[in-house]
Each structure stands twice: as structure tokens, then as C-alpha cells.
VMD Tcl script that draws the C-alpha trace (Angstrom):
set ca {
  {0.00 0.00 0.00}
  {2.93 2.32 0.65}
  {3.97 2.11 -3.02}
  {0.47 2.45 -4.47}
  {-0.10 6.03 -3.30}
  {3.08 7.51 -4.89}
  {2.48 5.52 -8.09}
  {-1.06 6.90 -8.45}
  {0.00 10.47 -7.59}
  {2.94 10.42 -10.02}
  {0.82 8.86 -12.75}
  {-1.78 11.60 -12.46}
  {0.93 14.27 -12.34}
  {2.45 12.81 -15.51}
  {-0.88 12.83 -17.35}
  {-1.82 16.44 -16.56}
  {0.46 17.93 -19.28}
  {-0.97 15.45 -21.80}
  {-4.52 16.49 -20.97}
  {-3.64 20.20 -21.20}
  {-1.80 19.92 -24.55}
  {-3.35 21.92 -27.40}
  {-1.67 21.21 -30.76}
  {-3.25 24.12 -32.68}
  {-3.11 27.02 -30.28}
  {-2.23 29.47 -33.12}
  {-4.49 31.34 -35.51}
  {-7.89 29.87 -36.38}
  {-8.02 27.53 -39.35}
  {-9.21 28.94 -42.65}
  {-11.31 26.64 -44.77}
  {-11.92 29.04 -47.65}
  {-9.41 29.48 -50.45}
  {-8.11 33.00 -50.89}
  {-10.02 35.15 -53.37}
  {-6.89 36.46 -55.05}
  {-5.59 34.88 -58.24}
  {-2.07 33.46 -58.30}
  {0.57 35.90 -59.41}
  {3.10 35.04 -62.07}
  {6.52 36.46 -62.66}
  {8.09 35.16 -65.83}
  {11.52 36.10 -67.10}
  {10.18 36.28 -70.66}
  {7.31 38.55 -69.64}
  {4.65 35.99 -70.60}
  {3.08 33.16 -68.65}
  {2.31 30.88 -71.58}
  {4.89 29.00 -73.59}
  {7.38 28.60 -70.76}
  {10.94 29.52 -71.60}
  {14.13 28.58 -69.77}
  {14.15 30.11 -66.33}
  {10.43 30.94 -66.14}
  {9.61 31.67 -62.50}
  {6.02 31.47 -61.25}
  {4.65 32.16 -57.78}
  {1.80 30.06 -56.44}
  {-1.13 31.34 -54.41}
  {-0.52 32.06 -50.73}
  {-2.51 29.45 -48.81}
  {-3.38 30.36 -45.20}
  {-3.30 27.48 -42.69}
  {-3.73 27.31 -38.94}
  {0.07 26.86 -38.70}
  {0.88 29.84 -40.97}
  {0.84 30.81 -44.66}
  {2.32 28.58 -47.37}
  {3.48 29.86 -50.77}
  {5.80 28.30 -53.34}
  {7.81 29.66 -56.24}
  {8.39 27.28 -59.13}
  {11.10 27.54 -61.78}
  {10.38 25.93 -65.14}
  {12.74 25.03 -67.97}
  {10.37 24.43 -70.86}
  {7.77 22.02 -69.49}
  {10.02 20.69 -66.71}
  {9.95 21.84 -63.10}
  {13.59 22.51 -62.26}
  {13.25 24.10 -58.82}
  {10.71 24.77 -56.09}
  {11.34 27.31 -53.38}
  {9.19 28.07 -50.37}
  {8.44 31.78 -50.20}
  {6.30 31.41 -47.09}
  {6.09 28.50 -44.69}
  {5.01 27.95 -41.09}
  {7.76 28.13 -38.48}
  {7.11 24.61 -37.28}
  {9.49 21.64 -36.88}
  {7.29 19.28 -38.88}
  {7.12 21.78 -41.75}
  {10.89 22.20 -41.72}
  {11.30 18.44 -42.01}
  {8.58 18.07 -44.66}
  {9.65 20.75 -47.16}
  {12.71 18.93 -48.58}
  {10.61 15.79 -49.05}
  {7.84 17.72 -50.80}
  {10.29 19.47 -53.12}
  {12.06 16.19 -53.97}
  {8.72 14.51 -54.73}
  {7.69 17.45 -56.92}
  {10.88 17.30 -58.95}
  {10.44 13.55 -59.35}
  {6.73 13.63 -60.25}
  {6.89 16.88 -62.27}
  {3.42 17.73 -60.99}
  {1.44 18.53 -57.84}
  {0.26 14.91 -57.69}
  {2.55 13.93 -54.81}
  {2.15 12.13 -51.51}
  {1.38 13.97 -48.30}
  {4.20 13.93 -45.76}
  {3.11 12.10 -42.62}
  {3.01 14.44 -39.63}
  {2.78 17.54 -41.85}
  {-0.58 17.05 -43.51}
  {-1.69 20.68 -43.24}
  {1.55 21.99 -44.75}
  {1.59 19.26 -47.42}
  {-1.95 20.05 -48.55}
  {-1.25 23.81 -48.68}
  {2.04 23.17 -50.53}
  {0.26 21.07 -53.15}
  {-2.47 23.70 -53.57}
  {0.04 26.53 -54.04}
  {2.14 24.36 -56.39}
  {-0.91 23.50 -58.52}
  {-1.80 27.20 -58.76}
  {1.71 27.97 -60.04}
  {1.51 25.12 -62.58}
  {-1.90 26.36 -63.74}
  {-0.62 29.92 -64.23}
  {2.31 28.70 -66.28}
  {-0.19 26.89 -68.46}
}
mol new
graphics top color blue
foreach p $ca { graphics top sphere $p radius 0.5 }
foreach p [lrange $ca 0 end-1] q [lrange $ca 1 end] { graphics top cylinder $p $q radius 0.2 }
display resetview
């Protein structure tokens, strides 16, 4: 009986932080897509008929972790680089971005897998990437 009391007290004390944990204590989640159209910045001055070094910005996607926006560089029809212009300051996002970029360069499209543990960022990344691809046309 002498051991049971400290075990119960310590168990409860250890569970209190778990019960109080709130994973999304930041800004409220936004379910609506932004009303602004994606902006394009092409080295040739046009957004159709991609030329070497065409750079296109995707739409800024607000998430409950922070905004996500990509910039895509095209060489003809190929995606040669993806850069994050805006991303949440979150450890899971930091770990997910290189995986998302690598998958994009491999797939050459926004049809890529979501990174486990960074679903919100992955979904916003894919949405911004698709907007950039659509603008490039």
C-alpha cells in the first residue's frame, strides 16, 4: 500500500500535461481558399509558352500553422526548382519541405504524396504548387 499512493499520484501528475496539450493554439483555421488569383513572374514577360528560367509564384494558402506559398522555376515544361516563399515556423514543416520538393521534382506535378506528420503543410504546398503550374499553363 505504501507504493500504491506515490504511483497513483505520479501517474496523475504525468498525465496532466498530456490532458492540457493543445496542438493548434495558433491562428484559427481557414477553410476558404483566398479570393486572389495566383501571381506570375516570368523572365520572358509571358506566362504561356514557358521559356528557360520561367519563375512562377503560387497562391498564398493560409493554414492554422501559418501561410504557405511556393515559387516554381520551369525550364520548358520541366519543373527545375521549387522554393518556399512562405512556410510555417514549425518543426514538422521544416522536415517536410525537402521531401515535398524532392517529390515534386520527381513527379513533375502537384500529384505527390502527403508527408506524414505535416498534412496541413503538405496540402497547402500542393495547392500553391498546382496554382503555379496552372498559371504557367
